[in-house]
VOBA-1610 file (N, C-alpha, C; in pm, whole numbers, padded with zeros to 5 digits, always signed):
BEGIN
Met+06106+03208+07896Met+06195+03222+07782Met+06188+03098+07692Lys+06193+02977+07756Lys+06186+02855+07677Lys+06055+02846+07601Lys+05946+02892+07667Lys+05815+02886+07602Lys+05812+02977+07479Ile+05872+03093+07488Ile+05877+03187+07376Ile+05957+03128+07260Ile+06072+03068+07294Ile+06156+03007+07191Ile+06081+02894+07121Phe+06011+02812+07203Phe+05937+02700+07147Phe+05827+02749+07053Thr+05757+02855+07094Thr+05651+02911+07011Thr+05707+02963+06879Cys+05819+03032+06885Cys+05883+03084+06764Cys+05925+02970+06671Met+05976+02861+06731Met+06017+02746+06651Met+05897+02684+06580Met+05783+02676+06652Met+05663+02620+06593Met+05615+02704+06475Val+05616+02836+06493Val+05574+02926+06386Val+05665+02913+06266Leu+05797+02904+06290Leu+05894+02888+06182Leu+05871+02758+06108Cys+05850+02649+06182Cys+05827+02519+06119Cys+05701+02519+06035Met+05596+02582+06088Met+05471+02590+06014Met+05490+02667+05884Gly+05571+02772+05891Gly+05600+02851+05773Gly+05676+02771+05670Leu+05770+02690+05716Leu+05848+02608+05625Leu+05762+02501+05561Leu+05675+02443+05642Leu+05587+02340+05588Leu+05491+02395+05485Ser+05434+02510+05516Ser+05340+02570+05421Ser+05411+02614+05295Gly+05540+02647+05309Gly+05617+02690+05193Gly+05643+02576+05096Cys+05630+02453+05144Cys+05654+02338+05058Cys+05541+02319+04957Ser+05426+02375+04989Ser+05311+02362+04900Ser+05300+02487+04815His+05292+02469+04684His+05286+02582+04593His+05152+02583+04523Lys+05108+02700+04482Lys+04977+02709+04419Lys+04970+02630+04289Thr+05085+02601+04229Thr+05085+02526+04104Thr+05081+02374+04126Asp+05071+02331+04251Asp+05059+02188+04279Asp+04913+02147+04259Val+04874+02134+04134Val+04735+02104+04100Val+04727+01973+04023Asp+04607+01914+04023Asp+04584+01789+03953Asp+04511+01809+03821Val+04472+01932+03793Val+04398+01965+03671Val+04482+02064+03590Ser+04485+02046+03460Ser+04561+02138+03374Ser+04515+02281+03399Thr+04611+02368+03430Thr+04579+02504+03474Thr+04678+02604+03415Val+04625+02720+03376Val+04707+02833+03333Val+04704+02936+03444Phe+04822+02969+03497Phe+04835+03067+03604Phe+04886+03198+03545Ile+04806+03302+03554Ile+04848+03434+03507Ile+04903+03511+03627Glu+05028+03549+03618Glu+05096+03614+03729Glu+05080+03767+03724Lys+05086+03828+03839Lys+05074+03974+03848Lys+05186+04043+03771Ser+05301+03979+03763Ser+05417+04035+03694Ser+05399+04037+03542Gly+05300+03962+03493Gly+05281+03952+03349Gly+05327+03819+03292Ser+05399+03742+03372Ser+05442+03610+03327Ser+05327+03511+03339Val+05346+03394+03281Val+05244+03290+03282Val+05309+03157+03317Ile+05240+03078+03397Ile+05283+02942+03430Ile+05174+02847+03383Ser+05213+02741+03316Ser+05114+02640+03277Ser+05152+02507+03340Val+05051+02439+03392Val+05067+02304+03443Val+04972+02216+03363Asp+05029+02121+03291Asp+04949+02029+03210Asp+04957+01889+03270Thr+04841+01827+03287Thr+04837+01692+03341Thr+04764+01601+03243Asp+04809+01476+03237Asp+04744+01381+03147Asp+04781+01239+03188Val+04696+01144+03148Val+04721+01004+03177Val+04793+00939+03060Leu+04907+00875+03087Leu+04980+00802+02985Leu+04937+00655+02993Asp+04822+00624+02933Asp+04764+00492+02950Asp+04776+00404+02826Lys+04863+00443+02734Lys+04884+00363+02613Lys+05026+00305+02613Asp+05038+00183+02560Asp+05168+00115+02560Asp+05273+00189+02478Tyr+05228+00264+02377Tyr+05325+00329+02289Tyr+05375+00461+02348Tyr+05324+00500+02465Tyr+05375+00620+02531Tyr+05505+00587+02604Ser+05605+00670+02589Ser+05729+00658+02665Ser+05754+00790+02735Ala+05765+00787+02868Ala+05787+00910+02944Ala+05918+00976+02902Glu+06021+00894+02877Glu+06151+00949+02839Glu+06143+01018+02703Glu+06076+00953+02609Glu+06063+01012+02476Glu+05979+01139+02480Leu+05874+01138+02561Leu+05789+01256+02572Leu+05865+01373+02633Glu+05942+01346+02738Glu+06021+01452+02800Glu+06124+01507+02702Ser+06189+01417+02628Ser+06289+01459+02529Ser+06225+01545+02421Tyr+06104+01508+02379Tyr+06033+01584+02277Tyr+05999+01724+02327Ile+05951+01734+02451Ile+05916+01864+02507Ile+06039+01954+02517Lys+06149+01897+02565Lys+06273+01974+02577Lys+06318+02026+02440Glu+06303+01941+02339Glu+06341+01980+02204Glu+06255+02096+02154Gln+06124+02090+02182Gln+06035+02196+02141Gln+06069+02328+02210Val+06101+02321+02339Val+06140+02441+02414Val+06269+02498+02359Glu+06366+02412+02332Glu+06495+02457+02279Glu+06478+02524+02143Asp+06397+02465+02057Asp+06373+02524+01925Asp+06307+02660+01937Phe+06211+02671+02029Phe+06139+02797+02046Phe+06231+02905+02101Thr+06309+02872+02202Thr+06396+02972+02264Thr+06511+03011+02171Ala+06552+02919+02085Ala+06657+02952+01989Ala+06610+03061+01893Ala+06480+03060+01863Ala+06424+03157+01769Ala+06370+03282+01838Asn+06333+03270+01966Asn+06263+03380+02034Asn+06330+03429+02162Gly+06443+03372+02197Gly+06508+03411+02321Gly+06461+03322+02435Glu+06522+03338+02550Glu+06492+03253+02666Glu+06362+03297+02732Thr+06252+03276+02662Thr+06122+03323+02710Thr+06033+03210+02761Val+06076+03086+02743Val+06001+02969+02789Val+06098+02875+02859Glu+06055+02819+02972Glu+06140+02726+03046Glu+06057+02609+03097Met+06105+02489+03075Met+06043+02372+03135Met+06102+02354+03275Thr+06020+02375+03376Thr+06071+02371+03513Thr+06052+02235+03580Ser+05959+02154+03528Ser+05946+02019+03584Ser+05866+01930+03490Phe+05897+01802+03495Phe+05822+01700+03422Phe+05830+01572+03503Asp+05714+01524+03547Asp+05710+01405+03632Asp+05606+01308+03580Val+05636+01179+03593Val+05539+01074+03561Val+05535+00978+03679Glu+05415+00958+03733Glu+05397+00867+03845Glu+05266+00791+03826Asp+05275+00660+03827Asp+05157+00575+03807Asp+05084+00612+03677Asn+05162+00630+03571Asn+05109+00666+03439Asn+05042+00803+03435Trp+05068+00884+03534Trp+05011+01019+03538Trp+05123+01120+03514Ala+05114+01192+03403Ala+05219+01287+03366Ala+05181+01428+03408Arg+05280+01504+03453Arg+05257+01642+03497Arg+05374+01729+03447Leu+05341+01826+03364Leu+05440+01914+03303Leu+05418+02058+03346Lys+05525+02124+03387Lys+05517+02264+03427Lys+05612+02348+03342Leu+05555+02450+03278Leu+05632+02541+03195Leu+05610+02684+03242Glu+05713+02767+03231Glu+05702+02907+03268Glu+05733+02994+03147Tyr+05654+03099+03129Tyr+05664+03188+03013Tyr+05682+03332+03059Asp+05761+03406+02985Asp+05784+03547+03021Asp+05659+03632+03006Ser+05569+03595+02914Ser+05450+03676+02888Ser+05339+03589+02832Tyr+05219+03647+02826Tyr+05107+03573+02768Tyr+05129+03551+02618Glu+05200+03644+02553Glu+05230+03626+02411Glu+05316+03502+02388Asp+05413+03480+02478Asp+05499+03362+02465Asp+05418+03234+02486Tyr+05328+03237+02583Tyr+05242+03120+02604Tyr+05159+03091+02479Ala+05098+03196+02425Ala+05011+03180+02308Ala+05088+03126+02188Glu+05207+03182+02165Glu+05284+03140+02047Glu+05339+03000+02063Phe+05387+02967+02182Phe+05447+02834+02203Phe+05342+02725+02193Asn+05223+02748+02249Asn+05120+02645+02255Asn+05020+02649+02140Gly+05023+02758+02063Gly+04923+02771+01958Gly+04784+02789+02015Ile+04775+02852+02133Ile+04647+02876+02201Ile+04627+03026+02215Glu+04511+03073+02176Glu+04483+03216+02185Glu+04471+03258+02331Leu+04548+03360+02369Leu+04545+03413+02505Leu+04576+03562+02501Phe+04498+03638+02574Phe+04525+03781+02591Phe+04508+03815+02738Val+04597+03902+02788Val+04587+03951+02925Val+04614+04100+02924Gly+04524+04179+02983Gly+04542+04323+02988Gly+04417+04391+03040Thr+04404+04519+03014Thr+04283+04591+03055Thr+04173+04568+02951Val+04049+04593+02992Val+03939+04577+02897Val+03950+04678+02783Val+04008+04794+02812Val+04026+04896+02709Val+04125+04848+02604Thr+04238+04793+02651Thr+04339+04742+02560Thr+04286+04625+02479Ala+04206+04539+02545Ala+04149+04425+02475Ala+04058+04469+02360Gln+03979+04573+02384Gln+03893+04624+02278Gln+03975+04682+02163Ala+04085+04749+02199Ala+04173+04804+02097Ala+04237+04694+02014Glu+04253+04575+02075Glu+04312+04461+02005Glu+04209+04387+01920Gly+04084+04431+01927Gly+03982+04371+01842Gly+03885+04277+01910Tyr+03896+04259+02040Tyr+03802+04175+02113Tyr+03673+04253+02137Asp+03559+04197+02093Asp+03434+04274+02097Asp+03349+04248+02221Phe+03385+04149+02303Phe+03310+04117+02426Phe+03163+04091+02395Asp+03135+04046+02275Asp+02997+04028+02232Asp+02943+03893+02278Thr+02917+03883+02406Thr+02865+03760+02465Thr+02792+03795+02594Glu+02725+03699+02652Glu+02656+03720+02779Glu+02751+03690+02893Phe+02743+03770+02996Phe+02833+03754+03110Phe+02756+03717+03236Tyr+02828+03653+03326Tyr+02772+03612+03454Tyr+02842+03686+03567Asp+02765+03743+03658Asp+02818+03814+03774Asp+02850+03711+03882Val+02977+03687+03907Val+03016+03581+04001Val+02987+03617+04145Ser+02957+03743+04173Ser+02926+03783+04310Ser+02781+03749+04347Ala+02699+03714+04248Ala+02559+03679+04274Ala+02552+03545+04347Asp+02448+03529+04428Asp+02431+03407+04505Asp+02348+03308+04423Glu+02416+03218+04353Glu+02349+03126+04264Glu+02259+03028+04340Glu+02302+02989+04461Glu+02226+02891+04537Glu+02088+02943+04576Glu+02074+03073+04591Glu+01946+03130+04628Glu+01869+03179+04506Gly+01917+03141+04390Gly+01845+03175+04269Gly+01864+03319+04223Asn+01971+03380+04269Asn+01995+03520+04233Asn+02104+03537+04128Ala+02135+03428+04057Ala+02237+03436+03953Ala+02198+03545+03854Lys+02293+03630+03821Lys+02263+03747+03738Lys+02349+03748+03613Thr+02286+03762+03499Thr+02359+03778+03375Thr+02362+03925+03337Leu+02472+03962+03271Leu+02494+04102+03236Leu+02524+04114+03088Ser+02495+04231+03034Ser+02531+04260+02896Ser+02675+04308+02892Lys+02732+04312+02772Lys+02870+04358+02761Lys+02883+04505+02799Asp+02779+04586+02775Asp+02786+04727+02812Asp+02799+04745+02962Glu+02729+04662+03039Glu+02740+04668+03185Glu+02878+04625+03230Val+02931+04522+03167Val+03062+04469+03204Val+03173+04568+03171Leu+03160+04638+03059Leu+03266+04727+03013Leu+03256+04867+03072Ala+03162+04887+03162Ala+03142+05021+03220Ala+03262+05066+03303Asp+03335+04972+03361Asp+03451+05005+03444Asp+03578+04987+03361Asp+03637+05098+03320Asp+03757+05093+03237Asp+03880+05038+03308Asp+03876+05037+03442Asp+03993+04993+03518Asp+04001+04841+03532Ser+03897+04769+03494Ser+03897+04624+03507Ser+04000+04561+03414Lys+04051+04446+03456Lys+04144+04369+03374Lys+04071+04248+03319Val+04128+04188+03216Val+04063+04073+03155Val+04166+03973+03104Ala+04134+03846+03123Ala+04208+03737+03059Ala+04112+03674+02959Ile+04158+03658+02836Ile+04075+03601+02730Ile+04150+03482+02673Ile+04083+03368+02672Ile+04152+03246+02629Ile+04057+03157+02548Arg+04115+03086+02451Arg+04039+02989+02375Arg+04099+02851+02404Ala+04053+02792+02513Ala+04103+02661+02554Ala+04013+02605+02663Asn+04007+02473+02672Asn+03933+02407+02779Asn+04032+02371+02889Val+04043+02461+02987Val+04147+02450+03089Val+04106+02534+03209Asn+04165+02507+03323Asn+04145+02596+03437Asn+04235+02719+03420Val+04186+02834+03467Val+04264+02958+03459Val+04258+03028+03594Gln+04375+03067+03644Gln+04383+03144+03768Gln+04439+03283+03736Val+04370+03387+03783Val+04411+03526+03757Val+04465+03589+03885Pro+04546+03695+03873Pro+04604+03761+03991Pro+04512+03868+04049Gly+04393+03827+04089Gly+04297+03922+04144Gly+04165+03853+04172Thr+04063+03932+04198Thr+03930+03878+04227Thr+03844+03886+04101Ile+03788+03773+04063Ile+03707+03768+03942Ile+03573+03838+03965Leu+03536+03924+03870Leu+03409+03996+03876Leu+03303+03930+03787Tyr+03341+03906+03663Tyr+03248+03851+03565Tyr+03320+03748+03477Val+03243+03653+03429Val+03294+03557+03331Val+03191+03541+03221Ser+03238+03509+03101Ser+03143+03479+02995Ser+03065+03354+03037Ala+02937+03354+03008Ala+02845+03259+03072Ala+02852+03117+03020Ser+02913+03094+02905Ser+02910+02961+02844Ser+03028+02875+02886Asn+02998+02754+02936Asn+03099+02652+02966Asn+03203+02695+03069Val+03168+02787+03159Val+03262+02836+03258Val+03206+02815+03398Lys+03288+02758+03486Lys+03249+02739+03625Lys+03350+02809+03715Thr+03302+02888+03808Thr+03391+02956+03903Thr+03430+02859+04013Glu+03561+02833+04025Glu+03610+02741+04127Glu+03643+02813+04258Ser+03689+02936+04247Ser+03722+03017+04365Ser+03722+03162+04321Lys+03759+03253+04410Lys+03755+03395+04377Lys+03851+03434+04266Asp+03951+03348+04239Asp+04049+03382+04135Asp+04067+03274+04028Thr+03985+03170+04031Thr+04004+03057+03939Thr+03872+03013+03876Val+03880+02985+03746Val+03764+02930+03675Val+03804+02801+03606Ser+03704+02718+03578Ser+03722+02596+03502Ser+03643+02609+03372Ile+03711+02590+03259Ile+03647+02600+03128Ile+03631+02459+03074Thr+03509+02417+03050Thr+03483+02276+03018Thr+03401+02261+02891Gly+03443+02324+02785Gly+03373+02310+02659Gly+03408+02180+02590Glu+03339+02152+02481Glu+03363+02031+02405Glu+03466+02056+02295Gly+03530+01946+02251Gly+03622+01957+02140Gly+03762+01997+02182Ala+03850+02004+02083Ala+03990+02043+02107Ala+03998+02192+02136Asn+04115+02234+02182Asn+04132+02375+02220Asn+04104+02471+02105Glu+04146+02433+01984Glu+04125+02523+01872Glu+03976+02537+01837Glu+03894+02443+01886Glu+03751+02449+01863Glu+03676+02510+01982Ala+03748+02543+02086Ala+03685+02595+02208Ala+03629+02736+02185Glu+03531+02771+02268Glu+03478+02906+02263Glu+03576+03003+02329Leu+03565+03128+02291Leu+03648+03231+02353Leu+03589+03265+02490Thr+03671+03252+02593Thr+03625+03277+02730Thr+03685+03408+02782Tyr+03597+03492+02839Tyr+03639+03619+02898Tyr+03634+03606+03051Ile+03742+03644+03117Ile+03750+03644+03264Ile+03788+03784+03308Ile+03694+03857+03364Ile+03717+03997+03401Ile+03738+04004+03552Tyr+03844+04073+03592Tyr+03881+04075+03734Tyr+03938+04209+03774Lys+03949+04227+03905Lys+04007+04350+03963Lys+04138+04319+04030
//
């Protein structure tokens, strides 16, 4: 009996410990697209200039959120802002991808490939099949017609140099400046500011 109780306690403790770590505990700026349709953004940056003030920056962010929600409803929330060793980390939660796009001034679309086409996205780029074994030289590029053959696929489309995590398994990504980090996450590493970034397509199931 004591052994059973001890085992259950160990399992419970392990569950509690693992619960302390959240998928948004990242060191790289990342956009998390949730299955519910909401979006979480984690932005990280180094405050290495003397004229930076963590207090002033936090106050400015809060003011921006308050102004936005006053005009659009409670659709954006700043859930955390931390600065440690000149390293700033900001976490914001949005009710939808539209709220993320409008608040940040960054183009973002999330939906089915059919809806994306109806919204005017032409998918006119070369795609990479992430299931191909690149190490063995079997990396495969696909045309947009091959990619769009499955109407049930979902897509996240973003114009920003940032990591993106989707709520599913990635099938294809646009081939330029995109690296697959895991089955659900890509890293977009183009040059220039976000408004100058290329449009990245992330197609998933």
